[in-house]
VMD Tcl script that draws the C-alpha trace (Angstrom):
set ca {
  {-2.21 19.97 -28.04}
  {-3.31 19.14 -24.52}
  {-5.85 21.48 -22.89}
  {-4.97 23.60 -19.90}
  {-7.83 22.22 -17.83}
  {-9.70 18.91 -17.59}
  {-13.04 18.87 -15.76}
  {-13.90 15.38 -14.47}
  {-17.53 14.69 -13.56}
  {-18.76 11.32 -12.29}
  {-22.48 10.84 -13.00}
  {-25.13 8.23 -12.36}
  {-28.78 8.78 -13.32}
  {-28.39 12.53 -13.83}
  {-30.19 12.90 -17.18}
  {-31.93 16.17 -16.27}
  {-28.69 17.78 -15.08}
  {-26.49 17.14 -18.14}
  {-27.86 19.93 -20.35}
  {-27.88 22.71 -17.72}
  {-24.45 21.64 -16.48}
  {-22.85 21.84 -19.93}
  {-24.46 25.22 -20.57}
  {-22.96 26.59 -17.36}
  {-19.57 25.05 -18.07}
  {-19.46 26.56 -21.55}
  {-20.32 29.99 -20.16}
  {-18.02 29.85 -17.12}
  {-15.04 28.35 -18.99}
  {-15.37 30.19 -22.30}
  {-11.98 31.88 -21.87}
  {-10.17 28.71 -20.73}
  {-8.81 25.95 -22.94}
  {-10.54 22.93 -21.46}
  {-12.13 19.53 -21.87}
  {-15.08 18.02 -19.97}
  {-14.88 14.32 -19.13}
  {-18.06 12.62 -17.97}
  {-17.75 9.19 -16.41}
  {-21.04 7.32 -16.44}
  {-21.16 4.99 -13.45}
  {-23.80 2.54 -14.66}
  {-26.72 4.91 -15.26}
  {-30.10 3.34 -16.00}
  {-31.79 6.48 -17.35}
  {-30.94 8.62 -20.38}
  {-27.75 10.15 -18.95}
  {-25.50 8.53 -21.57}
  {-27.81 9.53 -24.44}
  {-27.85 13.15 -23.25}
  {-24.05 13.28 -23.14}
  {-23.64 11.59 -26.52}
  {-26.10 14.06 -28.07}
  {-23.75 16.95 -27.30}
  {-21.95 18.29 -30.38}
  {-19.23 20.08 -28.42}
  {-15.89 18.50 -29.36}
  {-14.54 19.22 -25.87}
  {-17.03 16.83 -24.23}
  {-15.78 13.29 -23.66}
  {-17.55 10.25 -22.16}
  {-16.18 7.26 -20.29}
  {-19.01 4.74 -20.03}
  {-18.74 1.96 -17.44}
  {-20.28 -1.45 -18.08}
  {-21.79 -1.41 -14.57}
  {-21.82 0.62 -11.36}
  {-18.38 0.71 -9.69}
  {-18.81 3.62 -7.28}
  {-17.84 7.28 -7.22}
  {-14.17 6.76 -6.33}
  {-13.57 4.41 -9.26}
  {-15.47 6.74 -11.60}
  {-13.37 9.71 -10.52}
  {-10.18 7.71 -11.00}
  {-11.25 6.69 -14.51}
  {-11.91 10.32 -15.42}
  {-8.53 11.37 -14.03}
  {-6.82 8.55 -15.94}
  {-8.31 9.82 -19.21}
  {-7.69 13.51 -18.49}
  {-4.97 15.25 -20.49}
  {-5.05 18.73 -18.95}
  {-2.24 20.40 -17.03}
  {-4.75 20.93 -14.22}
  {-7.65 18.66 -13.29}
  {-10.90 19.73 -11.65}
  {-13.36 17.29 -10.08}
  {-16.97 18.22 -9.44}
  {-20.35 16.60 -8.77}
  {-22.84 15.92 -11.52}
  {-25.89 17.15 -9.60}
  {-25.43 20.92 -10.11}
  {-24.75 21.48 -6.40}
  {-21.18 22.55 -7.18}
  {-20.96 25.84 -9.09}
  {-18.73 25.86 -12.16}
  {-18.35 29.65 -11.86}
  {-15.88 28.91 -9.05}
  {-13.53 27.05 -11.39}
  {-11.81 30.12 -12.96}
  {-11.05 31.39 -9.45}
  {-9.58 28.03 -8.42}
  {-7.50 27.85 -11.61}
  {-6.15 31.38 -11.12}
  {-5.16 30.60 -7.53}
  {-3.47 27.39 -8.66}
  {-1.48 29.15 -11.38}
  {-0.44 32.08 -9.20}
  {0.35 30.14 -6.04}
  {2.52 27.18 -5.16}
  {-0.36 24.82 -4.32}
  {-0.74 21.26 -5.58}
  {-4.37 20.86 -4.48}
  {-7.00 23.48 -3.76}
  {-10.17 22.09 -2.22}
  {-13.54 23.78 -2.00}
  {-15.32 24.40 1.28}
  {-19.13 24.57 1.22}
  {-19.56 27.42 3.71}
  {-23.31 27.77 3.03}
  {-24.13 24.16 2.39}
  {-27.62 23.54 0.99}
  {-28.29 20.07 2.43}
  {-30.42 18.59 5.19}
  {-29.21 19.27 8.74}
  {-29.76 15.88 10.39}
  {-28.90 13.55 7.51}
  {-26.07 15.46 5.87}
  {-24.68 18.46 7.78}
  {-24.32 17.12 11.32}
  {-22.81 13.73 10.34}
  {-20.49 15.57 7.95}
  {-19.25 17.96 10.66}
  {-18.56 15.07 13.02}
  {-16.78 13.07 10.30}
  {-14.67 16.07 9.24}
  {-13.58 16.68 12.83}
  {-12.62 13.03 13.41}
  {-10.70 12.79 10.13}
  {-8.79 16.00 10.87}
  {-7.71 14.79 14.30}
  {-6.73 11.27 13.25}
  {-4.92 12.14 10.01}
  {-3.60 15.62 10.94}
  {-4.61 16.91 7.50}
  {-6.34 20.18 8.40}
  {-9.20 20.40 5.91}
  {-12.55 21.71 7.13}
  {-14.73 20.09 4.46}
  {-13.59 16.70 3.17}
  {-16.87 16.03 1.41}
  {-16.79 18.83 -1.16}
  {-16.08 17.27 -4.56}
  {-15.08 20.57 -6.17}
  {-11.26 20.46 -6.18}
  {-8.43 21.40 -8.52}
  {-5.17 19.48 -8.75}
  {-1.93 19.56 -10.58}
  {-2.14 16.63 -12.97}
  {0.92 14.92 -11.47}
  {-0.80 14.78 -8.06}
  {-4.21 13.70 -9.35}
  {-2.88 10.85 -11.44}
  {-1.13 9.30 -8.44}
  {-4.13 9.29 -6.09}
  {-5.10 5.67 -6.89}
  {-8.74 5.97 -5.86}
  {-10.86 2.89 -5.13}
  {-13.55 1.80 -2.69}
  {-14.83 4.97 -1.00}
  {-11.47 6.77 -0.90}
  {-12.70 9.85 -2.80}
  {-13.64 11.21 0.64}
  {-9.99 11.10 1.65}
  {-8.44 12.76 -1.40}
  {-6.67 15.45 0.71}
  {-5.12 12.70 2.86}
  {-3.98 10.74 -0.23}
  {-2.54 13.94 -1.70}
  {-0.78 14.73 1.60}
  {0.87 11.29 1.44}
  {2.56 12.53 -1.77}
  {3.71 15.69 -0.03}
  {1.14 17.91 -1.75}
  {0.73 21.51 -0.62}
  {-2.98 21.89 0.12}
  {-5.25 24.91 0.49}
  {-8.99 25.18 1.05}
  {-11.15 28.08 -0.09}
  {-14.89 28.87 0.22}
  {-17.02 27.92 -2.78}
  {-20.70 28.22 -3.62}
  {-23.15 25.39 -3.06}
  {-26.68 24.89 -4.39}
  {-29.60 22.64 -3.43}
  {-30.28 19.66 -5.67}
  {-33.06 20.42 -8.15}
  {-33.17 17.36 -10.41}
  {-32.57 13.72 -9.64}
  {-32.13 11.88 -6.38}
  {-29.21 11.96 -3.94}
  {-27.13 8.77 -3.75}
  {-26.09 9.47 -0.18}
  {-27.35 7.34 2.71}
  {-26.22 6.62 6.26}
  {-25.11 3.10 5.30}
  {-21.97 4.71 3.90}
  {-20.94 5.69 7.42}
  {-19.50 2.25 8.13}
  {-17.56 2.30 4.86}
  {-16.14 5.70 5.76}
  {-15.04 4.41 9.18}
  {-13.30 1.43 7.58}
  {-11.52 3.64 5.06}
  {-10.56 6.07 7.84}
  {-8.71 3.26 9.65}
  {-6.88 2.54 6.38}
  {-6.02 6.23 5.91}
  {-4.62 6.52 9.43}
  {-2.43 3.48 8.75}
  {-1.27 4.93 5.41}
  {-0.59 8.32 6.96}
  {1.44 7.06 9.93}
  {2.76 3.59 9.16}
  {2.73 3.03 5.37}
  {6.54 2.84 5.10}
  {7.17 1.57 8.64}
  {4.51 -1.04 9.56}
  {6.92 -2.65 12.04}
  {6.69 0.52 14.17}
  {3.00 -0.22 14.70}
  {2.87 -4.01 14.89}
  {6.28 -4.35 16.53}
  {5.45 -1.86 19.28}
  {2.09 -3.49 19.94}
  {3.61 -6.97 19.76}
  {6.46 -6.31 22.20}
  {4.06 -4.55 24.60}
  {1.62 -7.45 24.62}
  {4.45 -10.00 24.78}
  {6.01 -8.20 27.76}
  {2.74 -8.21 29.68}
  {2.45 -11.92 28.99}
  {6.00 -12.51 30.23}
  {5.31 -10.63 33.49}
  {2.11 -12.60 34.12}
  {3.85 -15.91 33.47}
  {6.84 -14.97 35.66}
  {4.42 -14.23 38.48}
  {2.84 -17.66 38.17}
  {6.26 -19.30 37.83}
  {7.24 -17.83 41.19}
  {3.97 -19.05 42.70}
  {4.60 -22.52 41.25}
  {8.11 -22.61 42.77}
  {6.56 -21.66 46.11}
  {4.28 -24.71 45.85}
  {0.99 -23.11 44.81}
  {-1.39 -24.91 42.44}
  {-1.57 -22.56 39.47}
  {-3.00 -24.79 36.75}
  {-6.33 -23.65 35.30}
  {-6.07 -20.10 36.60}
  {-7.73 -17.66 34.14}
  {-4.86 -15.20 34.61}
  {-2.34 -17.87 33.64}
  {-4.27 -18.65 30.48}
  {-4.39 -14.91 29.71}
  {-0.60 -14.71 30.10}
  {-0.11 -17.59 27.66}
  {-2.50 -16.03 25.15}
  {-0.72 -12.67 25.39}
  {2.61 -14.36 24.66}
  {1.19 -16.01 21.55}
  {-0.61 -12.84 20.42}
  {2.54 -10.78 20.91}
  {4.54 -13.18 18.74}
  {1.82 -13.00 16.05}
  {1.88 -9.20 16.00}
  {5.67 -9.08 15.72}
  {5.58 -11.68 12.94}
  {2.89 -9.68 11.12}
  {5.10 -6.58 11.31}
  {8.05 -8.46 9.83}
  {5.93 -9.85 7.00}
  {4.53 -6.39 6.18}
  {8.05 -4.93 6.18}
  {9.09 -7.57 3.64}
  {6.01 -6.84 1.54}
  {6.79 -3.11 1.55}
  {10.31 -3.84 0.31}
  {8.85 -6.05 -2.42}
  {6.34 -3.33 -3.35}
  {9.02 -0.67 -3.80}
  {11.93 -2.72 -5.12}
  {10.04 -4.96 -7.59}
  {8.61 -1.87 -9.34}
  {11.66 0.35 -8.90}
  {9.52 2.72 -6.81}
  {11.09 5.31 -4.55}
  {10.12 5.87 -0.93}
  {10.18 9.62 -1.56}
  {8.85 12.22 -4.03}
  {11.09 15.01 -5.35}
  {9.40 18.35 -6.08}
  {12.28 20.05 -7.93}
  {15.98 19.61 -8.69}
  {18.43 22.51 -8.74}
  {22.05 22.64 -9.79}
  {22.11 19.26 -11.57}
  {22.35 20.68 -15.11}
  {25.22 19.07 -16.98}
  {25.99 16.65 -14.14}
  {24.67 13.63 -15.98}
  {21.99 12.99 -13.35}
}
mol new
graphics top color blue
foreach p $ca { graphics top sphere $p radius 0.5 }
foreach p [lrange $ca 0 end-1] q [lrange $ca 1 end] { graphics top cylinder $p $q radius 0.2 }
display resetview
């Protein structure tokens, strides 16, 4: 019998947080049929030993051979989850498990596919965490048009069907709402509690900023051009090609009029724009062919159906 709820927690070097976390989970989820799935992302302390020492039959452990990153760890936990609903949360006790029953109730009563937490009273440093986070959230909202106020809060609850199709890798756990929106998920965000870190050391550093920017470019492409790459590369290609044509026509007229045009920087620019335009158009065509291969070779559909009505007995 599958549990109603799976709680997925990615951990790395969180030995002092395992015991208190499980105590809180047992208390907060005592009336809910659940399982707790820890994914150890290459810990070098006693995190694995502390999890294995637990006698609770609802506690599971996925132990990586090395560190793969938070996104991969979350995906592994989701892959092994069997609950109807899946909750993700941090392993540092900053998320509060007492919020989970509220999130589950809202999910069961409403028509949402993903409910994300918003840390309204965030207990982190202002310069290193809060300000960069506010800027990043604002940029992501504007570029992806997914209106979530706090992308960085790990505490989220999903319908299993949505969670298992996220395909997380790299640093994409920051863009879970965008990935869910690509599936057509109905998303809501609600305030949740947040606590300062007591044990262990934060894994966050500003070096991740560049990774986030790179992934943001990928998310914008997925959001707007995943199924129609030719609309991006074709439009850019024809625009660049047209500018190149105009420049070269101008110099052709000058050549006919007897001017010496060879070696002019503007002429060279026109030639380069022609070549670059052709490359962009060719890239768009190749990506269109790859998208067809992606969908047709795996019998994938370019759409997701939420429900079917009136097909009973029709043989569909």
